[in-house]
C-alpha positions as CSV (number, residue, x, y, z in Angstrom):
1,M,-4.5,-14.8,23.7
2,R,-3.8,-11.0,24.8
3,N,-5.3,-8.6,22.8
4,E,-2.2,-7.0,22.1
5,T,-0.6,-10.4,20.9
6,R,-3.4,-11.4,18.9
7,G,-2.7,-7.7,17.0
8,T,0.8,-8.4,16.4
9,V,-0.2,-11.8,14.8
10,E,-2.9,-10.0,12.4
11,L,-0.8,-7.6,11.5
12,T,2.3,-10.0,10.9
13,L,-0.1,-12.3,8.6
14,A,-1.2,-9.6,6.9
15,M,2.2,-8.1,6.4
16,V,3.5,-11.3,5.1
17,L,0.6,-11.6,2.5
18,S,1.0,-8.3,1.0
19,G,5.0,-9.5,0.8
20,T,3.9,-12.3,-1.8
21,L,1.4,-9.8,-3.7
22,G,4.1,-9.4,-6.6
23,V,4.7,-13.0,-7.0
24,F,0.6,-13.3,-7.5
25,V,0.8,-10.2,-10.1
26,V,3.5,-11.5,-12.4
27,E,2.0,-15.4,-12.1
28,S,-1.2,-13.8,-13.4
29,G,0.2,-13.1,-16.9
30,A,-2.2,-10.3,-17.4
31,S,-0.8,-6.6,-18.0
32,P,-1.0,-4.1,-14.7
33,F,-4.6,-2.5,-15.8
34,E,-6.2,-5.8,-16.4
35,V,-4.7,-7.1,-12.9
36,V,-5.8,-3.8,-11.0
37,F,-9.3,-4.1,-12.6
38,F,-9.8,-7.6,-11.5
39,R,-8.0,-7.1,-8.2
40,C,-10.8,-4.1,-7.9
41,L,-13.8,-6.7,-9.1
42,F,-12.8,-9.5,-6.9
43,G,-11.8,-6.9,-3.9
44,A,-14.9,-5.4,-3.7
45,A,-16.9,-8.9,-3.5
46,A,-14.8,-10.1,-0.7
47,L,-15.1,-6.6,1.3
48,G,-18.6,-6.2,0.3
49,A,-19.5,-9.6,1.8
50,Y,-17.8,-9.0,4.5
51,S,-19.3,-5.6,5.5
52,L,-22.6,-7.2,4.7
53,A,-21.9,-10.0,6.9
54,R,-20.9,-7.7,10.1
55,G,-23.5,-5.0,9.3
56,F,-21.4,-2.4,8.8
57,F,-23.6,-1.0,5.9
58,T,-26.4,-0.2,9.1
59,G,-25.0,3.6,10.2
60,H,-22.4,3.4,7.9
61,G,-21.4,7.4,8.1
62,F,-20.9,8.7,4.5
63,T,-22.1,11.8,3.7
64,G,-21.7,13.5,0.1
65,R,-18.5,15.2,1.1
66,K,-16.8,11.6,2.9
67,L,-18.3,9.7,-0.3
68,G,-16.4,12.1,-2.6
69,L,-13.4,12.0,-0.8
70,A,-13.3,8.3,-0.5
71,A,-13.8,8.1,-4.3
72,L,-10.9,10.6,-5.0
73,G,-8.8,8.4,-2.5
74,G,-9.9,5.6,-4.7
75,V,-8.4,7.1,-7.7
76,F,-5.0,8.0,-6.6
77,I,-5.3,4.1,-5.0
78,V,-6.2,2.5,-8.2
79,F,-3.5,4.1,-10.1
80,N,-0.8,3.7,-7.4
81,W,-1.3,-0.1,-8.1
82,V,-1.0,0.2,-11.8
83,F,2.1,1.9,-11.5
84,L,3.4,0.1,-8.7
85,F,2.6,-3.5,-10.9
86,E,4.4,-1.7,-13.4
87,A,7.5,-0.9,-11.8
88,Y,7.7,-5.0,-10.9
89,E,7.7,-5.5,-14.6
90,A,10.2,-3.0,-15.2
91,T,12.5,-4.1,-12.7
92,S,12.1,-6.3,-9.9
93,I,9.6,-6.8,-6.7
94,S,12.6,-6.3,-4.5
95,L,13.8,-3.2,-5.9
96,A,10.3,-1.9,-6.7
97,T,8.9,-2.5,-3.1
98,V,12.0,-0.9,-1.2
99,V,11.5,2.1,-3.5
100,Y,7.9,2.3,-2.6
101,H,8.2,2.7,0.7
102,T,9.6,6.2,0.6
103,Q,5.9,7.3,0.5
104,P,6.2,9.1,4.1
105,F,8.3,11.1,2.9
106,F,6.2,12.4,-0.1
107,L,3.2,12.4,2.7
108,V,5.2,15.2,4.6
109,L,6.5,17.3,1.0
110,L,2.6,17.2,0.8
111,G,1.9,18.7,4.0
112,A,4.6,21.0,3.7
113,V,3.1,22.1,0.1
114,L,-0.6,22.1,0.6
115,L,-0.9,22.7,4.6
116,R,2.4,25.0,5.1
117,E,3.6,22.6,7.7
118,R,6.9,23.4,8.8
119,I,9.4,20.8,8.3
120,S,11.6,20.4,10.9
121,A,15.4,20.2,10.6
122,G,15.6,16.1,12.0
123,K,12.8,15.3,9.1
124,L,15.2,17.0,6.4
125,G,17.7,15.1,7.6
126,W,16.1,11.7,7.3
127,L,14.7,12.8,3.9
128,A,18.3,13.6,3.1
129,L,19.3,10.1,4.4
130,A,16.5,8.0,2.5
131,F,17.2,10.0,-0.8
132,A,20.6,8.4,-0.3
133,G,19.7,5.5,0.2
134,L,17.6,5.8,-2.6
135,V,20.4,6.5,-4.8
136,L,22.4,3.2,-3.9
137,V,19.3,1.1,-3.8
138,S,18.7,2.4,-7.7
139,G,21.9,1.1,-8.9
140,V,21.4,2.5,-12.1
141,R,23.8,3.1,-14.2
142,P,24.4,4.6,-17.5
143,G,22.3,2.4,-20.8
144,E,19.9,0.7,-17.6
145,T,16.9,2.2,-19.3
146,A,14.8,-0.3,-17.7
147,S,15.8,-0.3,-14.2
148,L,15.4,3.4,-14.4
149,K,12.0,3.4,-15.8
150,G,11.3,0.9,-12.9
151,L,12.4,2.8,-10.3
152,G,10.3,6.2,-11.7
153,F,7.2,3.9,-11.8
154,A,7.9,2.9,-7.9
155,L,8.2,6.8,-7.0
156,A,5.1,7.3,-8.7
157,A,3.3,4.9,-6.9
158,A,4.7,6.4,-3.7
159,V,3.5,9.8,-4.3
160,L,-0.4,8.3,-5.6
161,Y,-0.4,6.2,-2.4
162,A,0.8,9.9,-0.6
163,L,-2.2,11.9,-1.9
164,A,-4.3,8.8,-1.0
165,T,-3.2,8.9,2.1
166,F,-3.4,12.9,2.4
167,V,-6.9,12.7,1.2
168,T,-8.3,10.1,3.0
169,K,-7.3,11.0,6.8
170,R,-9.7,13.9,6.3
171,I,-12.6,11.1,6.4
172,T,-13.8,10.4,10.2
173,G,-16.7,8.4,11.7
174,V,-17.0,5.9,8.5
175,R,-15.4,2.5,9.2
176,P,-12.4,1.7,6.7
177,H,-13.9,-1.4,5.1
178,L,-16.7,0.6,3.8
179,I,-14.1,3.4,2.5
180,A,-11.7,0.9,1.0
181,L,-15.0,-0.9,-0.4
182,V,-15.8,2.7,-1.9
183,Q,-12.2,2.6,-3.5
184,V,-12.2,-0.1,-5.4
185,L,-15.5,0.3,-6.5
186,T,-14.2,3.3,-8.0
187,G,-11.5,1.6,-10.1
188,L,-14.1,-0.5,-11.5
189,P,-15.4,2.2,-14.2
190,L,-11.8,4.1,-14.0
191,L,-10.0,1.2,-15.4
192,L,-12.8,0.0,-18.0
193,P,-11.2,2.3,-20.9
194,F,-7.8,0.9,-20.4
195,A,-8.5,-2.9,-19.7
196,D,-8.3,-5.0,-22.8
197,F,-10.7,-7.6,-22.1
198,G,-9.5,-9.8,-25.3
199,A,-6.0,-10.3,-23.5
200,V,-7.2,-12.3,-20.4
201,G,-9.3,-14.6,-21.9
202,G,-6.6,-17.1,-22.3
203,L,-5.0,-16.7,-18.9
204,G,-6.1,-20.1,-18.1
205,T,-4.5,-20.7,-14.4
206,G,-3.9,-17.0,-14.3
207,W,-7.7,-16.4,-13.1
208,L,-6.8,-18.3,-9.6
209,W,-3.9,-15.6,-9.5
210,L,-6.7,-12.5,-10.1
211,V,-9.2,-13.9,-7.9
212,G,-6.3,-14.7,-5.1
213,L,-5.2,-10.7,-5.3
214,G,-8.9,-10.0,-4.6
215,I,-10.2,-12.4,-2.2
216,V,-6.3,-12.7,-0.5
217,H,-4.6,-9.4,-1.1
218,T,-7.8,-6.9,-0.8
219,G,-10.2,-8.9,1.2
220,L,-8.6,-10.9,4.1
221,M,-5.8,-8.7,3.9
222,Y,-6.9,-5.7,5.0
223,V,-9.5,-7.2,7.3
224,L,-6.8,-8.7,9.4
225,M,-4.8,-5.2,9.4
226,Y,-7.7,-3.0,10.2
227,A,-8.3,-5.9,13.2
228,A,-4.9,-4.9,14.4
229,Y,-5.1,-1.7,14.3
230,A,-7.3,-1.2,16.6
231,K,-5.0,-3.5,19.1
232,L,-1.9,-2.3,18.5
233,P,0.5,1.1,19.6
234,T,1.7,3.2,16.6
235,A,5.4,2.4,17.1
236,K,4.6,-1.0,17.1
237,I,2.4,-0.8,13.7
238,A,5.3,1.3,12.2
239,V,8.2,-1.4,13.3
240,L,6.2,-4.8,12.0
241,A,5.2,-2.7,8.8
242,F,8.4,-3.6,7.3
243,T,7.8,-7.0,7.3
244,Y,6.3,-6.9,3.9
245,P,9.4,-5.3,2.3
246,A,11.3,-8.3,4.0
247,V,9.0,-10.6,2.6
248,A,8.7,-9.3,-0.7
249,M,12.4,-9.6,-1.6
250,G,13.0,-13.1,0.1
251,V,10.3,-14.0,-2.4
252,D,11.6,-12.3,-5.1
253,W,14.6,-14.1,-4.2
254,A,13.0,-17.8,-3.7
255,V,10.9,-17.5,-6.9
256,Y,12.6,-15.8,-9.5
257,G,16.2,-15.7,-8.3
258,H,16.3,-11.7,-8.2
259,H,18.4,-10.4,-5.5
260,I,19.9,-6.7,-5.0
261,G,23.4,-6.2,-5.3
262,L,25.9,-5.3,-2.5
263,V,25.7,-1.6,-3.0
264,Q,21.7,-1.8,-3.3
265,A,21.9,-3.4,-0.2
266,L,23.6,-0.7,1.5
267,G,20.6,1.8,0.6
268,V,18.1,-0.3,2.3
269,P,18.5,-0.1,6.0
270,L,18.8,3.9,5.1
271,I,15.1,4.0,3.6
272,V,13.8,1.9,6.1
273,L,15.6,3.7,9.3
274,A,14.6,7.0,7.6
275,S,10.9,5.8,7.3
276,L,10.5,4.2,10.4
277,K,11.7,7.5,11.9
278,V,9.5,10.1,9.8
279,T,6.4,7.8,10.4
280,L,6.9,8.0,14.2
281,S,7.7,11.6,14.6
282,G,4.5,12.2,12.6
283,S,2.6,10.1,15.0
284,A,1.0,11.3,17.9
285,P,1.0,9.4,21.3
286,A,-2.7,8.5,21.3
287,R,-4.0,6.2,18.5
288,V,-4.4,8.0,15.1
289,V,-5.9,6.6,12.3
290,A,-4.6,5.0,9.1
291,P,-5.0,5.9,5.5
292,A,-6.1,3.8,2.3
293,P,-5.8,1.5,0.7
294,R,-5.2,0.4,4.7
295,T,-7.9,3.6,5.2
296,A,-8.7,5.9,7.3
297,G,-11.7,4.4,9.9
298,H,-12.8,6.5,12.6
299,E,-15.2,4.3,14.5
300,P,-14.3,4.5,18.2
301,E,-14.0,0.6,17.8
302,A,-12.1,0.5,14.8
303,A,-9.8,3.5,15.3
304,S,-6.4,2.5,14.9
305,P,-2.7,3.9,14.2
306,A,-0.3,4.5,11.4
307,A,0.9,3.8,8.3
308,T,1.7,0.8,7.5
309,R,2.2,0.8,3.5
310,A,0.7,-3.0,2.1
311,G,0.4,-2.7,-1.9
């Protein structure tokens, strides 16, 4: 199998797995804080075991500054998950996932505010188009506070993910698996005060869904993505990233019977197109490195492009 073909298969599979994440969260029966805590716990075990088996801890490349940046990115990533999972509960997996894909626009705005980067007229146009799509997708009508609340949670998750991206892109010379490991480990003490362990005692089969979130959606999925990034050009990664929301919407309909209305459906391609254009316009022709939770890793053999937006 050709290198690029293999990368395409790996990233497609990773995005399909990402699209099923919402079902694992809902079926676990736990609250978002407990879900994220155990995702971090089981995810750390999976990533740690893989990194140890591959010898990644030897010559890891961490310095005090890089470790601090990874931990700060972890704070943003962990609470990004909490808000995203809250959005699932308040609205639907479909709506939350589509709104969550406004992340590239917040990254553009962060660059403008924190780095004084100029936003081109073209990007402003795509931002306006995405905002129009967001208004349509939200479908919020007077009195529908649940939808409005869910929209707010999803937007908060998108902002936090953009912050994590902004921070983690500044880490060089460290494998992405190790950065992701630091991030999920950061989540354990961070979420400890918020987790109600008494409430998860009677989850029963819900524990299988929580273990799956750690091993499948935080271990296997990240390994597949990092492997694919090294084999694929930025444009292909950006396009394949939208397998995630497509699968999430299909799974939400198949499992829970949730689907977006006609007016909301009109907004989806606006957000997708604008997000794709902004992502590609911000990418260098050469391969660049992606942020966490897919995290940036800058080893030559693992360096890879572009931000897909897996949950």
